N, C-alpha and C positions, 0 to 999 in steps of 0.2 A: 444427200444422204437422207435416208428415211428418218422421220422424227422419232420413231420407236428406238432407233439406234442411240440417239442422243439421250433418251430417257434411260436406256439400259446400261450405258457406260458408267463404270464405277472407277474410282482411283486405283483400286487393287488390280484392275486390268491393264494399267499403264506400266511401262518399264520403270524400274527404280531410277530416280534422278529428279531433276528440277521440275519436269512437267508433272510428275506424280505428286511432288511436294506442293506445287501450286494447286493442283486439283484437290488435294486434301485440305488446303487452306481456304480456297474460295469456291470449291465445288466444280464438278466436271462440266456443268452447263456454262458456268462463267469462263472456264478454261477454253471451251469451244468458242464462246463469243470472242474471247481475246485472240484465239487462233484465226477466227474469221476476219478480225480487224487488222491484225499485223502479221499473220502467218506468212512465212516465206521471206520476210524482210529482216534486215538487221535492225535491231531495236535496243536502245539503251534506256533503262529505267533507273532514274536517280534514287538515291537513298531517301528514306522517309523524311529525314531531317531537312533535306533540300526541298522536298515537295511541300512541307509544312512551313517553310521560311516566310512566305508572304503573310500567313496568318500570325506567325510569331511577331513579325515586324508591325503588323496592324495593332496587336495587343500592346506592344511597346509604345507605339504612338498614342494609344488611348490612355495608357497609364502614366505617361511621362508628364511631370509637373514642373520641370525646370530645375529641380533640386534632387531628384532621385535616380540619377544616372548609375551610381554605384549599386544601389538596391536592385534596379532592373537588370543591370549587367550580371549580377549574381543569380537572380531569379531565372533569367533566360540563357545563362551560360554564354554570354557574349562580352565583348570588351565595352568599357564605358564609352570609348570613342564611337563604337558602332551604335550604341544607344543614342548618342547625340546626333550621329549622321541620320539615323532613322527618324528621330524627332524633327530634324531640320527638313526632311522630306515632307512632313506634314505641313510645316510652315510654308514651304515652297508650293505645295499643292493648293493650299488655301489662297496663297497670293495669286496663283494663276487663275483661280476661279473668279477673282475680282477684276480681271483684265477684260 
């Protein structure tokens, strides 16, 4: 496709629906990049909460002090048990580094 087509395409030219909403959110140039990457294939995009989970867990590990499970569970909207599991991952990761 000619480059000038890419520059001329606007969200208003797209039919109503998800593609138009995506173009309005991220721009038509990024919609076309996404189309180039995954166009024609079946694709599942997880919810934002799932994508951000590794970062949330990293922050829990950084803030965990052994006594603040309840506070962190409320702050990050997870169970105390989950906070402890995530904190134990840190202990296990550090233990594996010493091997």
